[in-house]
N, C-alpha and C positions, 0 to 999 in steps of 0.2 A: 868868266869874270869871277874872281875870288871875292868872297864877302865874309864878314864877321857879324855874328849876332851878339848884341850886348844888352845888358839890363842895368839900370841905375838903382839907387837906394829907394826911389819912389815906386819902383816896379815898372817903369816905362821901358819897353823893349823895342829895339830898332835894329836895322841892318845897315852896315856901313861898308864902303868899298875900302880897298887897301890904302887909299889916300886919306881915309877918315871922314869922307863925305857921307852923310846920312842919306840913304836911298828911300827908305820908308819905315814906318813903325810896324810892329807885329803885335799879335794878341793871341791869347788862349781863348777858345770858345767857352762860353758860360754853360752852366747846367741847363739853362733854358733853351740854348741853341743846339741845333743838330748840325753835323757836318754837311749833310745834304742841303739843309736850308742855307747855310753859308755859301756853299758852292753855287746854288741857284741864284744867289744875289751877286755872284761874280767873284767872291773871295777865293783865293788859291791857298792851298797849303804851301808853306815855305819850301818843303822838299819837292813839290810839284814845279814850282817856279825856278828853283835853283838845284842843280845836281848836288847830292850830298857831298861828293868829293870836292866841291868848290865852296863849301860852307865850313866856317870854323866857329866854335863856341868862344865868344870873347868874354869880356868882363861881366861877372855877375850871373852868367847863364850856365846851367848844367847841360852838358852835351846830350844827355838822355832826353831832355825836353824839346830838342829841336824838331822832332817829328810831330809835335803837338801844336806847333805854331802856324798861324794864318797870317797872310799879309794884310796890313791895314787898308791899303788902297785897293780898289777893285775896278774892273772895267764896267762902265755903264753901258747897258745894252738897250736896244729898242729903237723905234722910229724917232727921227729928229735929233739923234745924237750928233753933237758937234765935236770936232777934234779936241777942242779945249775942255771938253766935258768927259774925256776918256777916263781919267782917274778921279774916283769919288771916295772921300773918306767914309769910314764905317758909320760915323755919327750922322752924316748926311743921308745915308741909305736908310737908317732907322727912321729919320724924319719923313722919307718918301713913302713909307709903308702906309 
């Protein structure tokens, strides 16, 4: 599936498919976060989830920044996980800590 990564004037970054449907938001890790910590919480790097050949830099995003992006939604892991709980926004994960 081909996707484009875009960023608006407010700095919100998202992935959209060729029809223009937003699939998920993306983010850059902060100085306080490590890549290992984010991966332990279930966040994937954009280039891990989508092959580089299928990603285009869209409006407002520098192609050189694509390898620094993480996907906003993550897989919830652990006992008691329900199918409707699979995707968890980053803000909710911070609240679960």
